[in-house]
C-alpha positions in Angstrom: -79.8 17.0 120.8 -83.4 16.6 121.7 -85.6 19.0 119.6 -88.5 19.3 121.9 -87.7 22.4 124.0 -89.6 25.0 121.9 -91.8 22.7 119.8 -94.5 22.6 122.5 -95.2 26.3 122.0 -97.8 25.5 119.4 -99.5 23.0 121.7 -99.4 25.1 124.8 -99.4 28.8 123.7 -103.2 29.0 123.9 -103.5 27.5 127.4 -103.2 29.4 130.7 -103.5 33.1 131.5 -101.2 35.7 132.8 -103.3 37.5 135.5 -102.8 39.8 138.4 -103.5 39.0 142.0 -104.8 41.5 144.6 -103.5 43.8 145.9 -100.5 44.2 143.7 -101.9 44.9 140.3 -104.7 47.2 139.3 -103.6 49.6 136.6 -104.7 49.4 133.0 -103.2 50.6 129.7 -103.7 50.5 126.0 -101.8 47.9 124.1 -99.8 48.8 121.0 -97.6 46.3 119.1 -93.9 46.9 118.6 -92.4 46.9 115.1 -89.7 44.6 113.6 -86.4 46.3 112.9 -83.9 43.6 111.9 -82.8 40.0 112.2 -79.7 39.8 114.3 -78.5 36.2 113.9 -78.6 33.6 111.1 -76.5 31.5 108.8 -76.5 34.3 106.2 -75.2 37.0 108.6 -71.8 38.0 109.8 -72.6 36.4 113.2 -71.9 33.1 111.3 -69.1 34.2 109.0 -67.2 35.8 111.9 -68.0 33.6 114.9 -69.9 30.5 113.6 -73.1 31.7 115.4 -75.9 30.9 113.0 -78.9 29.3 114.7 -79.5 30.8 118.1 -81.7 30.5 121.2 -82.5 33.5 123.3 -80.3 36.6 123.1 -80.4 38.3 126.5 -78.8 41.7 126.6 -77.1 43.0 129.8 -74.6 45.7 130.7 -71.0 44.5 131.0 -68.6 45.9 133.5 -67.1 48.2 130.9 -70.5 49.7 130.0 -71.0 47.9 126.7 -73.7 45.2 126.2 -73.3 41.4 126.2 -75.9 39.2 124.5 -76.4 35.7 126.0 -77.5 32.9 123.7 -78.6 29.5 124.7 -78.3 26.4 122.4 -76.3 27.8 119.5 -75.2 26.1 116.2 -73.2 26.8 113.1 -76.2 25.8 111.0 -79.5 27.7 110.6 -81.3 25.3 113.0 -80.6 22.7 115.6 -81.1 19.6 113.4 -78.7 20.7 110.7 -77.8 19.6 108.1 -75.0 18.9 108.3 -74.4 17.1 111.6 -72.5 17.6 113.9 -73.2 21.3 113.9 -71.1 22.6 116.8 -73.7 22.7 119.5 -72.7 25.3 122.2 -74.4 27.0 125.2 -74.2 29.6 126.5 -72.4 31.8 124.0 -72.0 35.6 124.2 -71.8 38.2 121.5 -71.1 41.9 122.3 -72.1 45.3 121.0 -71.4 48.9 121.9 -74.0 50.1 119.3 -77.1 51.7 120.7 -80.2 49.7 119.6 -81.9 52.9 118.5 -79.2 53.7 115.9 -80.2 53.8 112.3 -78.8 50.4 111.6 -79.9 48.8 114.9 -77.7 46.5 116.9 -74.4 45.5 115.3 -72.2 43.0 117.0 -68.6 43.8 117.3 -67.0 40.9 119.2 -67.6 37.6 120.9 -66.6 36.4 124.3 -63.5 34.2 124.5 -62.5 35.2 120.9 -59.8 37.7 119.9 -61.3 39.2 116.7 -62.9 36.7 114.4 -63.2 32.9 115.0 -65.4 30.3 116.5 -67.2 31.6 119.6 -66.9 28.9 122.3 -69.1 28.1 125.2 -68.7 30.4 128.2 -68.8 27.6 130.8 -69.0 23.8 131.2 -72.0 22.1 129.6 -72.8 18.4 130.0 -74.4 18.1 126.5 -76.6 15.1 127.0 -74.1 13.6 129.5 -72.7 13.9 133.0 -72.4 17.5 134.0 -69.8 19.2 136.1 -71.4 18.1 139.3 -71.8 14.4 138.4 -75.5 14.8 137.4 -77.1 14.2 134.1 -77.4 17.4 132.1 -79.0 17.9 128.7 -77.7 21.5 128.4 -77.1 24.8 130.2 -79.4 27.6 129.4 -78.7 31.2 130.5 -81.4 33.2 132.4 -79.7 36.6 132.7 -76.5 38.4 133.3 -75.3 41.2 135.6 -72.0 42.9 136.2 -70.4 44.9 138.9 -68.0 47.8 138.0 -66.7 47.8 141.6 -65.0 44.5 141.1 -65.1 43.9 137.3 -67.0 40.7 137.9 -69.8 39.4 135.8 -72.5 36.9 137.0 -74.7 34.7 134.9 -77.8 33.0 136.2 -78.5 29.7 134.4 -80.6 26.5 134.4 -79.2 23.0 134.3 -81.7 21.2 132.1 -82.7 17.7 133.1 -85.0 17.0 130.2 -87.2 18.8 127.6 -90.4 16.8 128.0 -91.6 16.3 131.6 -95.3 15.6 131.9 -97.5 18.5 132.8 -101.2 19.4 133.0 -101.1 21.3 129.7 -98.6 19.1 127.8 -94.9 18.5 128.2 -92.8 21.1 129.9 -89.0 21.2 130.1 -87.6 20.4 133.5 -84.6 22.1 135.1 -82.6 20.2 137.7 -81.6 23.5 139.4 -80.8 27.2 138.8 -77.2 28.2 139.4 -74.8 31.1 139.3 -71.6 31.3 137.3 -69.0 34.2 137.5 -66.2 35.6 135.4 -63.4 38.0 136.5 -62.1 38.5 133.0 -65.3 38.8 131.1 -64.7 35.7 129.0 -64.3 32.5 131.1 -67.2 31.7 133.5 -66.9 29.4 136.4 -70.0 27.5 137.7 -70.3 27.9 141.4 -71.5 25.1 143.7 -74.6 27.1 144.5 -77.9 25.5 143.5 -81.5 26.4 143.8 -82.9 22.9 143.3 -86.1 22.3 141.4 -88.6 20.1 143.3 -90.1 16.7 142.4 -93.1 18.2 140.8 -91.1 20.6 138.6 -93.0 23.6 140.2 -90.2 25.4 142.1 -90.7 29.1 141.3 -87.0 30.1 141.5 -85.7 28.5 138.3 -85.9 31.1 135.6 -84.4 34.4 136.9 -84.0 37.9 135.7 -81.8 40.3 137.7 -81.7 44.1 138.0 -79.5 46.2 140.3 -80.7 49.4 142.0 -78.2 50.9 144.4 -76.8 48.3 146.8 -79.6 45.8 146.0 -80.0 43.3 143.2 -83.7 42.4 142.6 -84.4 38.9 141.4 -87.7 38.1 139.7 -88.2 34.4 139.0 -90.8 31.8 137.7 -91.0 28.1 137.2 -89.1 26.3 134.4 -91.0 25.1 131.4 -93.6 27.9 130.8 -96.0 26.5 133.3 -98.9 28.1 135.1 -97.6 29.5 138.4 -96.4 32.4 140.4 -93.8 35.1 139.7 -91.7 35.7 142.9 -89.5 38.7 143.9 -86.4 38.6 146.1 -83.6 41.0 146.7 -80.0 40.6 147.9 -77.1 43.0 148.4 -74.9 43.1 145.3 -71.9 41.7 147.2 -73.9 38.9 148.8 -75.3 37.1 145.7 -73.2 34.0 146.6 -74.9 33.8 150.0 -78.4 32.2 149.7 -79.2 33.1 153.3 -78.9 36.8 152.4 -81.7 36.7 149.9 -84.9 38.5 151.2 -88.3 37.6 150.0 -91.1 40.0 149.2 -94.3 38.7 150.8 -97.8 39.2 152.0 -98.4 38.6 155.7 -102.1 38.8 155.7 -102.3 42.5 156.1 -99.4 44.1 154.2 -96.5 43.5 151.8 -93.0 43.7 153.0 -89.4 42.5 152.7 -87.7 39.8 154.8 -90.7 37.4 154.5 -91.4 34.1 152.6 -92.1 35.0 149.0 -95.7 35.3 147.9 -96.6 35.8 144.2 -96.3 39.3 142.7 -98.1 38.0 139.6 -99.6 34.7 138.5 -99.8 33.3 135.0 -98.2 31.2 132.4 -94.9 33.0 132.0 -92.1 32.5 129.4 -88.6 33.7 130.2 -88.9 36.9 132.2 -86.9 40.1 131.6 -86.8 43.1 133.9 -84.8 46.3 133.5 -84.7 49.6 135.2 -84.6 52.5 132.7 -82.6 55.6 133.1 -85.6 57.6 134.3 -86.2 55.1 137.1 -89.1 53.3 135.4 -89.0 49.5 135.8 -90.1 47.5 132.8 -90.9 43.8 132.7 -91.3 41.7 129.6 -92.3 38.0 129.1 -94.1 35.7 126.8 -97.8 35.4 127.8 -98.5 31.8 126.9 -102.2 32.4 127.0 -102.2 34.6 123.9 -98.7 33.9 122.4 -97.7 37.5 122.7 -94.6 39.3 124.1 -96.1 41.7 126.7 -94.7 44.3 129.0 -95.6 45.9 132.3 -94.2 49.0 134.0 -93.8 50.0 137.7 -92.2 52.8 139.7 -90.1 50.2 141.6 -89.7 46.5 141.8 -92.0 46.2 144.8 -94.5 48.7 143.5 -97.8 48.3 141.6 -97.2 46.8 138.1 -99.5 48.0 135.3 -101.6 45.7 133.2 -100.0 43.9 130.3 -99.3 45.8 127.1 -98.9 43.7 124.0 -95.7 44.4 122.2 -95.1 41.6 119.7 -97.8 39.2 118.5 -97.4 35.7 117.2 -98.9 37.0 113.9 -96.0 39.4 113.6 -93.4 36.9 114.6 -94.6 33.3 114.4 -92.8 30.9 116.8 -91.7 33.7 119.1 -90.8 32.9 122.7 -88.2 35.3 124.2 -88.6 39.0 124.5 -85.6 40.6 126.3 -85.4 44.2 127.2 -82.3 46.1 126.1 -80.8 48.0 129.1 -80.4 51.2 127.0 -84.2 51.4 126.3 -86.2 54.5 127.5 -89.7 55.6 128.0 -89.6 57.7 124.8 -91.9 56.5 122.0 -90.4 53.6 120.0 -87.4 53.4 122.3 -88.2 50.2 124.1 -85.9 47.7 122.4 -86.8 44.0 122.6 -84.6 41.1 121.5 -87.1 38.5 120.4 -86.2 34.9 119.8 -88.2 32.5 117.6 -88.2 28.9 116.5 -90.7 27.8 113.8 -91.1 24.2 112.5 -93.2 22.4 110.0 -95.8 19.8 111.0 -93.3 17.0 110.3 -90.7 18.6 112.6 -88.4 20.4 110.2 -87.2 23.8 111.4 -87.8 26.9 109.2 -86.4 29.6 111.5 -84.3 29.6 114.7 -82.9 33.1 115.4 -83.2 36.4 117.2 -84.6 39.7 115.9 -84.8 43.3 117.2 -88.1 45.0 117.8 -88.9 48.6 118.9 -91.9 49.5 120.8 -93.1 51.9 123.6 -93.1 51.1 127.2 
């Protein structure tokens, strides 16, 4: 496996800026860092002894069709970090662990099961992965990385948005960026086995397509899709919506756009934000507040914004987790059971730290609690 995906954070984390564009963003707020609660994956934890999930990428929580929470991991290993030792180290992606424990409980998140496993045992991949070879569609694929998940109680179906990774080191103006070949959708009708559909949102020749890294949130009959470029590049964040039962029909997606005088649906997308975004995460809280989280690659911090709705004014960034608190951080994913109450915004934060000579020292996910 190529070990370049996250290593460029040190080189690129101080370049670029996450900024607002008129007229969508204008509100300010005081930043206050979240606090570390516990580490959730690692070779010394039961995620490894029970399911051989030790070193992990990401850890995206979403509501399953039965109301519990699934956590989606990208490149996963039975060793503390991707390079082992020993090798081979059972590289898998994506993998899902589950939990019905509220993140605000005294002991924090506790995983109780893994997808595609009855009880304890090795947690396998959820779907086909080319693993540095020819993928399911006959194209070269380094790996498959999940973007987000969503479920539909009406049908019992789950969907995962993912990226098919072409390489980890495409040239870019601020250093190498990973390149996705396309974003796709996979589905499961049994909550375990996911089928990759033929649908593809292709990246472009310049690796600047803004519809590669998705986060999805349902509200009523609509699913709202926020997306950015692959590779943590400078660029726009776009907003689309689609009826929940039309996600497999690209022509049904509506863009949110500016026509020169006002913003509205059913138009070509125009940016709702611009910046250098890491993986985005958006969730609608129980009180109706929308919360967005992402890595701001300008300052190396996990930041959040809030809004009254997906197409409403988003507040200024609020710093939740800094790179001083959690060196090597990159993913900050909002737990769906979070609330606006103090210290009840629960973030799943992934990290990968390495020495100057390339040896990993941490590759796991932790739980933080802050205030939206």
